[in-house]
N, C-alpha and C positions, 0 to 999 in steps of 0.2 A: 485814763483814770483804769480802763481795761487790763491794760498790759501790766500795772502793778501789780495786780492778782496773781501772778506768776512767783512772785518774789516769797520765798520759804516753802513753797509747795515742795511736799514729800511724797513718795511713794505710799499707798495707802490711803491718802486722801480722797474726798468725793467731789467732784467737780459738776456743775449744773450749768446748762445752756437753754436759751428759748427753744430750741430745736429748729428746724427746718421742714420744708414739704406739708404737704397734708398731715401726714401722722403727726407734727409736732404742733400743725395749728389744731387739729382735733386734740390732743392732748390738753393743750394749754387753756382752751375756750371750754372744754368737757368737763376741765377739773376746777375751772376761774383759778389758774396759777400762773404765777410771772414764769416758770420754767416747765420743761417739756421733756427734757433729757438730763440724764445723770450718767456717770462713769466713775469708775475707780482707776487714779493714775498709778501705774506700774512702776517706771522707769525714764528717767531722761535718758533720750536716745543721743542727743548733739547738740551744739547750738548750730544756727545756719549761718551763712558768711554774712547775714545782715544782724546777727545776733539774737536771733530768735530762737528760744529752745523748742526742740522737737520733741514731744514725750509720746511714749508707749501706752495706751491706757486700755482697759478690758471695758467694752460696752457691749450692752444689748442692741442691737440696731435691725430694722425691719428693711426686708428687700425681697422682691418677687424672687430671686434666684436662690435657689436652696442653699448653694456654697457660700452666701454673702450675708444671709437670713441668720440673727441670734446671736448669742454672745460670742463675741471675738476680740481677739487683738486687735487696737486699730492706731494709727499713727495721728496725732493731735498738734496741730501747729499754732491754730488759733486758740485765744486765750477765753476761759470760761465766764460766764456771769457771776460766779459764786464758787468759793470752795470752802469746803468744812473739813474739819478733821476730828474723827471719832476716836482714835485711839490715843491712848496715852504712853505705853511702854512700846518697845521693841516688841514683845512678844504678841499684843495685841496688833501691833501693824503687821506682823508675820501673818499671823492668823487671818486678817483682813485678805491680804494678798493672796495666800494660799486658796482660801474658799473662793475669790473672785476667778483667780486660774482656774480652778475645779471645774467651774460652771462654762467653761469654754466648750463652745461645741452645742450647749441647748438650744433651742428653736426660739425663736421670736414668739410673744403671746398675743396673738393676732386676735384672739378671743376678748382679751383684755382690752385692745384698742375698739373693738366693735362695742363693748360694756359700756366705754369711756363717751364714745359716738353716741350710743344710745341716750346715756345719761344727758348727754348736751342736749338732748329733744324732750327731754324730762321723763324717760323711761328707765327707771333702775332695775337692774337684772343682776342677781347675786350667783353664786356658783360657778363661772365659767373660768375660775383661776385654776390653776393648774401648776405642779410641781416638776413638770417637764417642760413648760413652755414659760418665758418669764419675758417682763418689759424690763427697760433700763434699771428702775428703780426698785425692781423686785429683786435684779441682780446686787445692786449697791446695798439694798436692806439686809438680806442675806450674808452679804459680805460683812459687812458692819456687825452684826449681830455674831457672828463666827469670832470676832475680834472681842467681842464684851457682851456676852449674853445677856447681861444685867439690864440691858438700855430696851429690851425688850417690853417692860412696864412703859415707857414712855410713849410706845408706839400706839395709835387706836386701834390698829388693823394688823391682820396677820402680814408678814412679809410677802407673799404672793398676792395680797391687796393692795400695797402700798405704791401711789402713784408720785411721780415727782415733786407736785407741790408738798405732799403730807411728807415727803421726805425731807426736804429743806426745812418747813416748820419743826417738824421734831427734832431735828439736827440743832436747828436756832434754840429750841426750850433745852436740849442735854447741854449745850455750850454756854448758855445763860446759869445754869445749876450750877455748873462745874467752876464758873467765876466766881458767883457767890460763894461756894464753898472754899476756893482757895482764899479767897477776900477775909473771910471768918477765921479760918484755920490761923493766916498769917497774922492776925490782930489777937488771936490767943496767946498768951504768955506761958511758956512751961514753968 
């Protein structure tokens, strides 16, 4: 089933995974979400000899090494757990990709991870977010809003406060509304 998620994926789509390691565990459990990581697909690089797609993505990634820490291009070969498409037009798609690329080099938001970890033990802290540091979902939310600024009304938090689970849930709401509007418009006769 998971490999079927690759079918129809396009640049500008947002992927979600459970995430790995300690940071993924903190995010998943601290936010009570199925997802701990998100990223923006940019382009398919090639098919492997086994016919597996290899994609270039842009992701905010934690690392203790400064050169590897933060928003970077990555090569992704494993299937995501979820994919959403928030863009509708080529212009929106390009705006998402442009914003995502412009954030390459932004440092990782370790303060946000500490905040999530504290929440896990019942301590709520506000005010550590920064426009100069991001976690994966901050990067993806800012990218999506660059393509469709009107979607901001769907979010309960500022882009710097959106965690992966919140992004996934909000994307589901947006897609649900779009689907309903499309069905209603399809039933209306000119």
